N, C-alpha and C positions, 0 to 999 in steps of 0.2 A: 662719816667725815673722812675725806681723803687726807690721811695723816701726812703723807709724803708731801702733798701740795702745801699743807699748813706749814710744815718746816721749811719748804722752799720759799715761801713768802716772807718769813722772818729772817732768813739767812742763818738760822741756827746751826743747821748741819750742812747745808749746801755751801760750798766755797764760793768766793768771788771768781770771776773770769780774769785771773790775774796774768795769764799769758806767760807764766814762768817757763823758761826754757833756755836754749843756747843764746837767745837774743836779749837776755835780761839786761837792762841798763839801769841808770840812775832813775829814781822815781818809782822803782817797783820793789825788787827783793830787799835791798838794803835801806829802804826808807827809814826804819827805826834807827839804823846806825847813823845816817846822815842827819836825822833829826837831833840826835844827841851831840852833834857838833864834832864828829870825828873827821876833822880836816876840812880844807877848802874844797871847792867843787872839783877840781882835777883829782885831788886826793880821794874824794868821795867816789868818783867814778872808778878809780882803780881799786879802792876798797870793795866796791860792789862786785867787780870782776873776781877778786880774790874769794869773797864770799860765795859767789856762784860756783867757783871751781870746788871749793870746800863742800858745797851742798851736792853738786852733781857728780863729782869724781872722787870725793874724799872716801876713805883717807888717801891724802895725796902729799907728796914731799914738796919742800920749798923750792928745790931745783926744777921740779916739773911745773910748778906754778910759774916760776920765772921764765922758763922756756915757752910756756903757752902764752904769756902775756908780754914777753919782751922786757922783763924787769931784771935788775941786778939782784944778786942774793941778798945784799943789804936791804934793797927796797922791799923785797918780799918779806923778809924777817921783820921790818918795821911794821908792816901792816899785820902780820900774824901776831906779833908781840902785842899790839894794840887790841886785837880781838881777844887774845888770851887774857890780857889785863882786865878787859870788860867782862870776861867770863863767858864769851860767846864762841870761843874756839878752844880746842884742847889737843894735847898730843895723844894720838891713837895708841892703843895697846901695843907694846913691843913685839908681840907675836905677829903683828901685821907689817912690821917694818921690812923694807926690801933690801936685799943684798946686791949691790952693784959694784963688781970688781972687789979688789982687796980693801981691807979696812972695815970700819963699823957700817952696819946697814943704815940705809937713809931713814931718818926720822919722818913719820908721817903725821899729818894734821887733819882734823875733821871739825865740823861744827859741834859745839857742846849742846846738851839739852836746853840750856838757857838760850843758846843761839838759834836753835830751831824754834823755840817758843817765840823769838822776835818775828818769825815768818807766819805765824798762825794768826788768824783773825781774833777779834775781841769777844767772840761768842762762846768760848769754851765752857765757862762756868754756867751760862745760861743753857747751853746745849746739854751739859751733864744733868742739870736740874730738870730740864724738860724730858730727857730720856728716862730719868728715875721716876718721874711723875707718870709717864707713859707705861712704864713696867707696872707701877702700882695699879693703874686703871685697867690695862689690857693684858698684863702678864708678859712672859718671855716671847711668846709668839708675835705679840704686837710690835715689840722692839725688833725682832727678826724681819717682820714684814716691812717695817719702815726702812730697815737696812737694805733689804732686797729692792725695794722700789727706788731708793736713792741711787744705788750703783747702776740700776737698769737705766735710769734717766741719763746717766753719763755715758755708758758704753753700748747701749743696745744697737746702735747702727754700725758697731765696729765689725760685726760679722759679714758685712756685705763686700764680697770680693769677686773678681772675675771667675767664671766657671771653668776656664781652660787651664787652670794651674795644677801642678802635681800636688800630692798631699803635703809634702814639706813646704812647697811654695805657698800653699793655702795657709798653713799654720804660721809661717813667718809673716805673711801679709796681714793676717787677723791680729797677731801679736803686736805689729806695728800700729795697726789701726786702734787697738786698745790703748797703747802708749800715747798715741796722738790725742785720743779722747780725754785720757787722764790729764795730760799736760794742759789741755784747754780748761780743765776744772781745777788747775792749781796744783797738780801733783809732781810737776817737773819729771815726767816719765820718759824712759827710753827702752830700746831693746839692744841686746848684744848676743852674739853667737858664742856659746861656751860648749866645747866638747861636741857631743851628739845631740845638742839641743839649743834652744833660743831662750833667753831669759827677759822677763819684763821687770824693769827696775824702776821703782817709785822713789825718787831721791828726796821728795818732801811729801808729808801727808798733812793736809789741813785740818783733819779730824783726829790726829794721833792721840791727843790727850783724852778725847772722849772715847776712842777705840780701846785705850788701855783699860777702861772700866767696862766698856760694852764690846767684848770681842765679836758679837754678832756683826759688826760692821765689817771686820776683816773677813769673817767667814762668808758673808754675802758677796764680797769682792771675789773670793776664790770660786764660789759657786757660779758667778756670772762669767768669769773668765772660762771656766771649764765648759759651761753651756755653749758659749760662743765658739770655742775652739773645737768642741766635740771630741776631745781626748783627755786622758788622765793627766793632771798637772800636779806640781809639787810647790807648796808655799814654803820657801826655804827660810825667810827672815821677814820680820815686820818691824817698823819703826815703833809701833805701839808697845812691843816687847823689849825695847831698848836697842834694837839693831840700828845701824847707820843708814840703812836703805831697806825698803820692802822689795823682796826678790821672789819672783814666781818662775819656776822652771817649766819649760814646755819641751818634752822630748820630741826629737825628729827621728826619721827613719823607722817609724812604726807602721804596721800594716794599716791600710785605710779602714 
């Protein structure tokens, strides 16, 4: 039996093609918030944009949100306070606050675990039960094989890049392809240059609750990325372990 196909048919582990990304609007990311009546439609659209920034760029300050969305400080705080009251946003650890000029550092905000839970589909409990049953029947290797097949279905085409690129250009291109493929599968992924490398950042993980119990899902992602990139990589953080974003570092400037 093709276990990966069976899970794909039920939607248990595969995420929906949600199209999460920079173009998120009403009717996608913040549907659970809108459904609970947090404001009229214009307010809901703005709330969606605030949630998107908390998801993709958090921890982030209220002033940064205001500058990005063209909102007043009072307007931003109204939305953030509403999200905090609902338990869906939280103040980030003071260690991450940014010092901008004299005075106190800027307070940063991020989605809370409950807020992230609003973005996941309704199959977490069923997925966990199915994975436990799979482990009982086939052992750890059956779980690992399912995890490998699942991520392969998402990113296996990401390694196709032009052949006339330098090594660093090749790695950056593949990293962006991986991020695009992940975004298409609901991970809200992006890349960024950091020091002597590029990082693949997954701002949302549709299977984070399952991956917390079954780390094989995260390990399969790391293995798939490394296979496609053809170089050593570092998995710096994962949402399943409580971090705000999954971060994979790809070093540049290494010998081919």
